[in-house]
C-alpha positions as CSV (number, residue, x, y, z in Angstrom):
1,M,-6.2,-7.9,-3.3
2,L,-9.7,-9.3,-3.5
3,Q,-8.4,-12.8,-2.6
4,Q,-6.7,-11.3,0.5
5,I,-9.9,-9.5,1.5
6,E,-12.0,-12.7,1.1
7,A,-9.5,-14.7,3.2
8,V,-9.6,-12.1,6.0
9,V,-13.4,-12.1,5.9
10,A,-13.5,-15.9,6.1
11,E,-11.0,-16.1,8.9
12,N,-13.0,-13.6,11.0
13,D,-16.4,-15.1,10.3
14,A,-17.6,-11.8,8.9
15,I,-20.3,-11.3,6.3
16,G,-18.9,-8.3,4.5
17,V,-16.5,-5.4,4.4
18,H,-17.3,-1.7,5.0
19,R,-13.9,-0.1,4.4
20,V,-10.6,-1.2,2.8
21,L,-7.4,0.7,3.6
22,V,-4.6,0.3,1.1
23,Q,-1.1,1.8,1.5
24,I,0.7,2.5,-1.8
25,G,4.3,3.5,-2.3
26,P,5.1,6.1,-5.0
27,L,7.4,3.6,-6.8
28,S,4.8,0.7,-6.7
29,G,3.6,1.3,-10.3
30,V,0.1,1.6,-9.0
31,E,-1.9,4.6,-10.2
32,A,-4.2,5.6,-7.3
33,E,-6.8,7.2,-9.6
34,L,-7.0,4.1,-11.8
35,L,-7.3,1.8,-8.7
36,A,-10.1,4.0,-7.4
37,Q,-12.0,3.6,-10.7
38,A,-11.4,-0.1,-11.0
39,F,-12.1,-1.0,-7.3
40,P,-15.9,-0.9,-7.5
41,I,-15.9,-3.0,-10.6
42,A,-13.5,-5.6,-9.0
43,I,-15.5,-6.0,-5.8
44,A,-19.0,-6.1,-7.4
45,G,-20.8,-9.2,-6.2
46,S,-18.0,-10.1,-3.7
47,V,-18.0,-9.9,0.1
48,A,-16.6,-6.4,-0.3
49,D,-19.3,-5.2,-2.6
50,G,-20.0,-1.5,-1.7
51,A,-16.9,-1.1,0.5
52,E,-15.2,2.2,0.7
53,L,-11.6,2.3,-0.6
54,V,-9.2,4.5,1.4
55,M,-5.7,4.9,0.0
56,E,-2.6,6.2,1.9
57,T,0.7,7.1,0.3
58,L,3.8,5.6,1.9
59,P,7.1,7.4,1.9
60,I,10.1,6.3,-0.1
61,R,12.8,5.2,2.4
62,V,16.4,4.2,1.7
63,R,19.2,2.6,3.7
64,C,22.7,4.0,3.0
65,Q,25.3,1.4,2.2
66,S,28.1,3.8,3.3
67,C,26.9,5.2,6.7
68,G,24.0,2.8,7.4
69,A,21.4,5.5,8.0
70,E,17.8,5.1,7.0
71,S,16.1,8.2,5.6
72,E,13.3,9.4,3.3
73,A,14.2,10.1,-0.3
74,G,12.6,11.4,-3.4
75,A,11.4,9.3,-6.3
76,N,14.1,10.5,-8.6
77,R,16.7,11.1,-5.9
78,L,17.4,8.0,-3.9
79,I,20.3,9.4,-1.9
80,C,21.1,9.2,1.8
81,G,19.5,12.0,3.8
82,D,22.4,11.9,6.3
83,C,25.6,11.8,4.3
84,G,24.3,12.4,0.7
85,D,25.8,9.2,-0.7
86,W,24.0,7.7,-3.7
87,H,24.9,4.1,-2.7
88,T,21.5,3.3,-1.1
89,T,19.1,0.4,-0.9
90,L,15.4,0.9,-1.3
91,I,13.6,-0.3,1.9
92,S,10.1,1.1,1.3
93,G,8.1,3.0,-1.3
94,D,7.6,0.3,-3.9
95,E,4.8,-1.7,-2.2
96,M,1.1,-1.9,-2.2
97,L,-0.3,-3.2,1.1
98,L,-3.7,-4.2,2.3
99,A,-3.3,-2.4,5.6
100,S,-6.7,-2.9,7.2
101,L,-10.4,-3.9,6.8
102,E,-13.5,-2.7,8.6
103,L,-15.6,-5.9,8.7
104,E,-19.3,-6.4,9.1
105,K,-20.1,-9.2,11.5
C-alpha cells in the first residue's frame, strides 16, 4: 500500500499525504484493528508520515450461477439473495483497496 501511495504522490507532484482512505472487504483477511495499529509505523519517515487512516467496510456481494442475480450475502452464507441458491460466485468482499488520498501540494 505504501508503494501505491508513493506512486500517486509522485504522479501528482505532491509533497505529502493528509488522509488515506482504504476499503476493506470482510473476507479480505485484513484485521482493521491491526492495520490501524501498524499504519503509523509503516508510514513513519515516508511521504505519508502523519497521515490519517480512514477505513470503510465493503459489502460481500455474490452473483448467482442459476438466476444471474447479484446480491449482498453474509460471510458464512454466500447464497443468492433472490432465489436462495448456493451456487454463487463471489464478486466483492475479499479485497483491500486504496480508495483515495488527500494530498498536500
